[in-house]
C-alpha positions, 0 to 999 in steps of 0.5 A: 786144260789144267793138269790136276795134282795127284791127291796125296795119300796117307796110311796108318801103320797097324802091323810091323812084323819083321819091319824095323823101319815101321812104327805102329800107329804112325802116319806114312805117306804113300807113293804111287806104284800101281804095279806093286799095288796089284801084288798086294803091296804099297810103297811108303816113305818109312823111318829110314827116310826112303821109300820101300814096298810093304804089305798093304795089310800093314796099313789102313788108309786115312783122310787128312785135312788138306792143311795137315796133308801138306805139312806131312808131305813137307816133313817126309 
């Protein structure tokens, strides 16, 4: 059986209180982190280039066309 690649997930930042490494209205790639999602956080690659946990309500999920998602993944 073929293994399927995990679908890349992206979000747009809608809040950034006390988070210098987040820009409003910017698209960020989400990294899987199930334990954190259960506590209301998501892991994203922020402006520092590193992945960190942020409150999930700082973001809104977005669906990007596959070609666009691929480009965003390479840039991150």
